[in-house]
C-alpha positions in Angstrom: -38.4 54.3 56.0 -38.6 52.5 52.5 -34.9 53.6 51.7 -34.2 51.7 55.0 -36.1 48.7 54.1 -34.4 48.8 50.4 -30.8 48.9 51.9 -31.7 46.0 54.6 -32.8 43.7 51.4 -29.7 44.3 49.1 -27.6 43.8 52.3 -30.0 40.7 53.4 -29.8 39.5 49.6 -26.0 40.0 49.7 -24.9 37.9 53.3 -27.5 35.2 51.4 -26.0 34.8 47.9 -25.2 31.3 47.1 -21.0 30.5 48.0 -19.8 27.9 45.3 -17.9 25.0 47.2 -14.2 24.7 46.4 -13.3 21.9 44.0 -12.1 19.7 45.8 -14.3 19.3 48.3 -15.6 16.3 47.0 -12.6 14.0 46.8 -11.8 15.4 50.3 -14.3 14.2 51.6 -14.5 10.9 49.6 -10.7 9.9 51.2 -11.6 11.3 54.2 -15.2 8.7 54.5 -12.5 6.1 53.4 -10.6 6.1 55.5 -12.2 6.6 58.2 -14.1 3.7 56.6 -10.8 1.4 56.6 -9.6 2.1 59.9 -13.1 0.7 61.2 -11.9 -2.0 59.5 -8.8 -2.2 60.9 -10.0 -1.9 63.8 -12.8 -4.8 64.3 -10.0 -7.1 62.4 -7.3 -6.8 65.0 -10.5 -7.2 68.0 -10.3 -10.5 69.7 -13.3 -12.3 70.4 -12.1 -13.4 73.2 -12.8 -10.2 74.2 -16.8 -10.1 74.1 -17.0 -11.4 77.5 -16.3 -8.1 79.0 -18.9 -5.9 78.6 -15.5 -2.4 79.0 -14.0 -4.2 76.2 -17.3 -3.7 73.6 -16.6 0.5 73.9 -14.0 0.5 70.7 -16.0 -2.2 68.2 -18.5 -0.7 69.3 -17.8 3.1 68.0 -15.8 1.0 65.2 -19.9 -0.3 63.7 -20.9 2.3 63.8 -18.9 5.0 62.6 -17.4 2.6 60.0 -21.5 1.6 58.8 -22.0 5.6 58.9 -18.2 6.7 56.5 -19.1 3.8 54.5 -23.4 4.4 53.8 -22.9 8.5 53.3 -19.4 7.6 50.8 -22.0 4.9 48.6 -24.9 7.6 48.7 -21.8 10.0 47.7 -20.8 8.0 44.8 -24.2 6.8 43.9 -25.2 11.5 44.0 -22.2 12.3 42.1 -23.1 9.1 39.0 -26.9 11.1 39.4 -25.9 14.2 37.9 -24.3 12.5 34.8 -26.5 9.8 33.7 -29.8 9.9 32.0 -32.7 11.1 33.2 -36.4 8.9 34.3 -36.4 6.1 35.6 -34.3 4.4 33.5 -31.8 6.2 34.3 -32.6 6.4 38.6 -32.8 2.2 37.9 -29.0 2.2 36.1 -28.4 4.7 39.2 -30.0 2.9 42.0 -28.4 -0.7 40.2 -24.8 1.1 40.5 -24.9 1.6 44.1 -25.8 -1.9 44.9 -23.4 -2.8 43.2 -20.6 -0.3 44.9 -22.1 -1.4 48.9 -21.2 -5.6 47.2 -17.9 -4.8 46.1 -16.6 -2.1 49.3 -18.0 -5.2 51.5 -16.5 -7.6 49.6 -13.5 -5.7 49.7 -13.6 -4.6 53.8 -14.0 -8.0 54.4 -11.6 -9.5 52.5 -13.6 -11.4 49.6 -14.8 -14.5 52.1 
């Protein structure tokens, strides 16, 4: 009975071993999120305000806002996480990462809105 349990534990340990993600995963994810954000901004830019009167026309802009906003937030978090791993530890490091994240969010928002 103990040999079976040991063999099972070994198989379980082998099956649940950590797997390293591909090296370019972060770049691919960042590119996909950037693409989604840009497509959502283009969709909102092409949308006419006069179409707001008809609720049947609200689906595409609403989807663009939700998906673009979600992708933008995920992009900011991804970049903040990358910077957090390379910044100094402690409260000062957390503050620097938060300040950079806010600055990135402001820059990306200005870029999407066309520097208005």
